[in-house]
Every structure is written in structure tokens, then in C-alpha cells.
C-alpha positions in Angstrom: 46.7 75.7 -130.3 48.2 78.8 -128.6 51.5 78.4 -126.9 54.5 80.4 -125.8 57.7 79.7 -127.7 61.3 80.8 -127.3 63.4 80.9 -130.5 66.4 82.9 -129.2 67.9 83.2 -125.7 67.3 86.3 -123.7 65.0 88.0 -121.1 61.2 88.2 -121.1 61.3 89.8 -124.6 62.0 86.4 -126.2 58.7 84.9 -125.0 56.4 84.9 -128.0 52.7 83.7 -128.1 52.3 81.7 -131.3 50.0 79.2 -133.1 51.8 75.9 -132.5 51.0 72.3 -133.5 49.4 70.1 -130.9 52.0 68.0 -129.0 52.7 64.5 -130.1 51.8 62.0 -127.3 54.4 59.3 -126.8 54.4 56.0 -124.9 53.5 56.5 -121.2 52.1 59.9 -121.9 48.6 61.5 -122.2 47.3 64.7 -123.6 46.4 67.3 -121.0 44.0 70.1 -121.6 45.8 72.8 -119.6 43.7 74.8 -117.2 46.7 76.6 -115.6 50.5 76.3 -115.9 52.9 77.2 -113.2 55.4 80.0 -113.7 58.8 79.4 -112.1 62.1 81.3 -111.8 63.7 78.2 -113.6 61.6 79.0 -116.7 63.3 82.4 -116.8 66.7 80.8 -116.5 65.9 78.4 -119.3 64.9 81.3 -121.6 68.3 82.8 -120.9 70.2 79.5 -121.2 71.4 79.9 -117.6 69.7 76.9 -116.1 71.5 73.9 -114.6 70.7 71.7 -117.6 71.4 72.9 -121.2 68.4 74.3 -123.1 67.6 73.4 -126.7 65.7 75.8 -129.0 62.9 76.2 -130.0 61.5 75.9 -126.5 57.9 75.9 -125.1 58.6 76.6 -121.4 56.6 75.2 -118.5 57.4 72.2 -116.4 54.2 71.9 -114.5 50.5 72.1 -115.4 47.1 71.3 -114.1 44.1 70.3 -116.2 42.0 67.4 -117.5 43.0 64.2 -119.2 40.9 62.6 -122.0 39.4 60.2 -119.4 38.1 63.2 -117.4 40.6 62.9 -114.6 41.8 66.2 -113.1 45.6 66.0 -112.6 48.6 68.1 -111.8 51.7 67.1 -113.6 55.4 67.7 -113.8 56.6 67.6 -117.4 59.9 68.0 -119.3 58.5 71.2 -120.9 55.6 72.5 -122.9 53.3 73.7 -120.1 52.9 77.2 -121.4 50.3 76.1 -123.9 46.6 75.1 -124.3 47.5 71.4 -124.4 50.6 69.5 -123.2 51.9 65.9 -123.3 52.3 64.8 -119.8 54.2 61.7 -118.5 51.7 59.6 -116.5 54.4 58.7 -114.0 54.6 62.3 -112.9 50.9 63.1 -113.1 48.9 63.1 -109.9 45.1 63.2 -109.2 43.9 66.4 -107.5 41.3 66.3 -104.8 38.2 68.3 -105.4 38.9 70.4 -102.3 42.3 71.6 -103.8 42.2 74.5 -106.3 44.5 74.7 -109.3 46.9 77.2 -107.8 47.4 75.1 -104.7 47.8 71.9 -106.7 50.5 73.6 -108.9 52.3 74.8 -105.8 52.7 71.2 -104.6 54.4 69.4 -107.5 57.5 71.5 -107.9 57.9 74.0 -105.0 56.2 71.8 -102.5 58.2 68.7 -103.2 61.3 70.8 -103.3 60.6 72.2 -99.8 59.8 68.7 -98.6 63.0 67.1 -99.8 65.2 70.1 -98.8 63.9 69.8 -95.3 63.7 66.1 -94.9 65.9 64.3 -97.5 68.8 66.8 -97.7 68.3 68.8 -94.5 67.5 65.8 -92.2 65.3 68.0 -90.1 64.7 66.6 -86.6 62.0 67.6 -84.1 62.8 70.7 -82.1 65.5 72.0 -84.5 65.8 75.6 -85.7 65.2 76.2 -89.4 66.2 79.2 -91.5 64.3 79.8 -94.8 65.6 82.2 -97.4 63.2 83.8 -99.9 60.4 82.9 -97.4 57.7 84.7 -99.4 58.4 82.8 -102.6 56.9 79.7 -104.0 59.2 77.3 -102.1 59.6 79.5 -99.1 56.0 80.0 -98.2 55.5 76.2 -98.2 58.8 75.5 -96.4 57.9 77.7 -93.5 54.7 75.8 -93.0 56.2 72.4 -93.7 59.0 73.0 -91.2 56.3 73.6 -88.6 54.4 70.4 -89.6 57.6 68.4 -89.4 58.2 69.5 -85.8 60.7 72.3 -86.1 61.2 74.1 -82.8 61.8 77.5 -84.3 61.5 78.9 -87.9 63.3 82.0 -89.0 62.3 83.6 -92.4 64.3 85.9 -94.6 62.4 88.2 -96.9 63.2 91.4 -98.6 60.3 93.7 -97.8 58.1 94.4 -94.7 55.1 93.0 -96.5 56.9 89.8 -97.4 58.2 89.4 -93.8 54.6 89.9 -92.5 53.4 87.1 -94.8 56.1 84.8 -93.5 55.0 85.6 -89.9 51.4 84.9 -90.9 52.4 81.5 -92.2 54.1 80.5 -89.0 57.6 82.0 -88.9 58.7 82.8 -85.3 61.1 85.6 -86.5 61.9 87.4 -89.7 65.1 89.0 -91.0 65.8 91.4 -93.8 68.5 89.8 -96.0 69.9 93.2 -96.7 70.9 93.6 -93.0 74.4 95.1 -92.5 75.5 92.0 -90.6 73.3 89.2 -91.9 75.1 86.5 -89.8 74.6 88.4 -86.6 70.9 89.2 -87.4 70.1 85.6 -88.2 71.9 84.3 -85.2 69.9 86.6 -83.0 66.6 85.6 -84.6 67.6 81.9 -84.1 68.3 82.5 -80.4 71.9 81.4 -81.0 72.6 79.1 -83.9 70.7 77.5 -86.8 70.4 73.7 -87.3 69.1 73.7 -90.9 69.4 76.5 -93.4 67.5 76.4 -96.7 69.5 78.6 -99.2 68.6 79.7 -102.7 70.2 83.1 -103.0 73.9 82.5 -103.7 76.8 84.9 -103.5 77.7 86.4 -100.1 74.4 85.4 -98.6 75.4 81.7 -98.7 78.7 82.5 -96.8 76.9 84.6 -94.2 74.3 81.9 -93.5 76.9 79.2 -93.3 78.4 81.0 -90.4 75.0 80.8 -88.5 75.1 77.0 -88.2 75.4 75.2 -84.9 77.7 72.2 -84.6 76.2 69.4 -86.8 74.2 72.1 -88.7 73.3 71.6 -92.3 73.1 74.2 -95.1 71.2 73.0 -98.2 71.5 74.9 -101.5 68.6 74.5 -103.9 69.0 77.5 -106.1 71.1 80.6 -106.8 68.6 83.4 -107.6 71.4 86.1 -107.6 73.3 84.0 -110.2 76.4 84.7 -108.1 78.5 81.7 -106.9 79.3 81.6 -103.2 82.8 81.9 -102.0 84.9 78.8 -101.8 84.2 76.7 -98.7 87.2 75.5 -96.7 86.8 71.8 -95.9 88.8 72.5 -92.7 86.2 74.9 -91.5 83.5 72.2 -92.1 85.6 69.7 -90.2 86.3 72.1 -87.3 82.6 72.8 -86.8 81.0 69.5 -87.9 79.0 71.4 -90.5 77.5 69.8 -93.6 76.8 71.6 -96.9 74.6 69.9 -99.5 72.5 70.6 -102.6 69.2 69.5 -104.0 67.8 69.5 -107.5 64.3 68.2 -108.1 65.2 66.7 -111.4 66.9 63.8 -109.7 63.6 62.7 -108.2 62.3 61.9 -111.7 64.5 58.8 -111.7 62.1 57.2 -109.1 58.9 59.2 -109.1 56.9 56.4 -107.3 59.2 56.8 -104.3 60.5 60.3 -104.5 57.5 62.2 -105.8 54.2 60.4 -105.5 54.2 60.0 -101.6 55.3 63.6 -101.2 52.7 65.0 -103.5 50.0 63.0 -101.8 51.1 64.2 -98.3 51.2 67.8 -99.5 47.8 67.6 -101.2 46.4 66.0 -98.0 47.7 68.9 -95.9 46.1 71.4 -98.3 42.8 69.6 -98.5 42.6 69.3 -94.7 43.5 73.0 -94.2 46.8 72.2 -92.3 48.7 74.2 -94.9 47.8 76.8 -97.5 49.3 77.7 -100.8 49.9 81.4 -101.5 48.9 82.2 -105.0 50.6 85.5 -106.0 48.8 86.1 -109.3 47.3 84.6 -112.4 48.5 86.0 -115.8 47.0 85.5 -119.2 49.1 83.6 -121.7 49.3 86.9 -123.7 50.8 88.6 -120.6 53.6 86.0 -120.2 56.3 88.7 -120.6 54.9 90.8 -117.8 54.8 87.7 -115.6 58.5 87.1 -116.1 59.3 90.7 -115.6 57.4 90.8 -112.3 59.1 87.5 -111.2 62.6 88.7 -112.1 62.0 92.1 -110.4 60.9 90.3 -107.2 57.5 92.0 -107.2 55.7 88.7 -106.6 55.0 86.3 -103.7 54.0 82.7 -103.6 52.9 80.7 -106.7 52.3 82.4 -110.1 49.9 80.9 -112.6 49.5 81.2 -116.4 46.0 80.9 -117.9 46.3 79.6 -121.5 42.6 80.5 -122.2 43.4 84.2 -122.2 
């Protein structure tokens, strides 16, 4: 079968399309004929060996795929790797049936980005009705869904950060009340103004000085949740005395921890998200579909921030 393999660490240039053996299916797994795989920034970090978890070579990237099982079921699945291929071994515990009304791109958007947005808002952010939410990278895979989910969860105001006028317009279209350019000279002041004062929940995935600037936007009892660091810059040290003096909370979220209990921490969330999509209460933004042979260009576009929403890889091309 055709697959993408990484045999040395580096940028998009290390992604090679090769003839690979069919994956071996172990206990609790099934062989998925992949219709589309999801492309994520984390895949790029794995190829660089810059991800949270250590990466072993050789690697077939891809932690999410949608396709058909041998029994004919159409499922979307989270997997430990191997999605950038014509076939993949998927754990049945993290494979979910897809309603006919939900297209492949929308299904793929739910299992990683959608569940991340859900947990960052609800589990880590403890969003309460009427609160103000700030979403960084609001035109990205998680951000486009987080803007909509915050609305569905009862947020009183949603403020979106995005780097271009086109991306900010998309965030507004998805339901953001106000948008902010993250390159603003005084990001703290710009976000506070957009919030109408102070933020209650901030979803942060940029890192570096952005994290520090957004922390200062929080109202008393506000929560900042870190779920990524796209800039690969660590934020400044946070003084516990500052947190104490303002009753702020800072937390983190990594989807990998939900794999320990997928029946409770993944299945209900995926079902809820797929239900929203099927009913038209939420939409997934698919930013592009790339042929397997164009995988390097896909990663180049992603790293250069030329993309929006969910990116797909088509192994048939």
C-alpha cells in the first residue's frame, strides 16, 4: 500500500511517499480502508521530534482517519499513528460511527480538534453560561469549532484572535462577537476592550509573550487553558503570588490523556459534536484536501499559516 514515512527528523522535506507493508491488526483493532486522513500541526511537530511525547522512527504520521471497516461500517477514528496511508489499524475503542449526513472532513474535525475544543471549554475551562471566552488561532482547526461550541455552551461573549482580515472575518461568520489581531501593539489592552472589560476563559495555543499578554486580560476567578504552543516559545514564568492576588487559574490540556477512558472522555463528546454537525447547529470548516503525493506541500502550507480549518489528506491520489 502507499503510505507516508518519516525516516529522519526534520521539516516537510522528510515526508516520503513509499510502498509500505499493510499494517498488522492486533487485539481490539480493525483494519480501516482510509478515505481521508486528518492533517494536524502535531504531525509536523512529530516529524521534527518536537512533540510532547517522544517520537520513534521510522514513523507513518497521522492520528486520525475516516473510512470503512471490513464489516462495512463507516467510522472516524483516533489512532496512535499510521493514518497517512491507504489502510490503517484502528483501535475499536476510539473508532466512532459517522452519520450519513456528516461528510468526511466534518467527521475528522470532531475527533481531535472538536474534542479538544470541548474539553478545553468544559473540562479545563469550566465555562459557565454568560461568561466571556477568548479563542486564539480562531480560524484554525480547534479555533473554528471552539468559537461555535462556546456559543452552544452558553457563552455570553466570544472574542476571536486571528492573524489576517480574512481569518478574522471567518471567525465573525462563525459567531465571534469581536475579533482581534494578535499582532496588536498592546494585545492585553486590545483583548480587554474587545471583551468589554475582562475575560473569564482564555483558550491559548500560541505560547511566548502571547500567553503572558492574555493572562493579564483575565477577570477575578478567570481561567487560562493552554492546549498548544504553536510558536514553540515557552511563556514567561508565572508568579504564584500574582495568581493568588487575582484569583486566576492556569491549566493545561492534552487530548492524549482522554485515551485512558475513551468511553467517558471521548465517545460522549464525539457523539455530541457529530449530532451538532448533522443537525446543522455547527459546521466544520475544511480548509483543503491534499493528495498523498502532495503531503510536503500540505505541511508547508500549515507551517506557514496559509490554511484555515481542517486539512485532509487523500490517500487515493
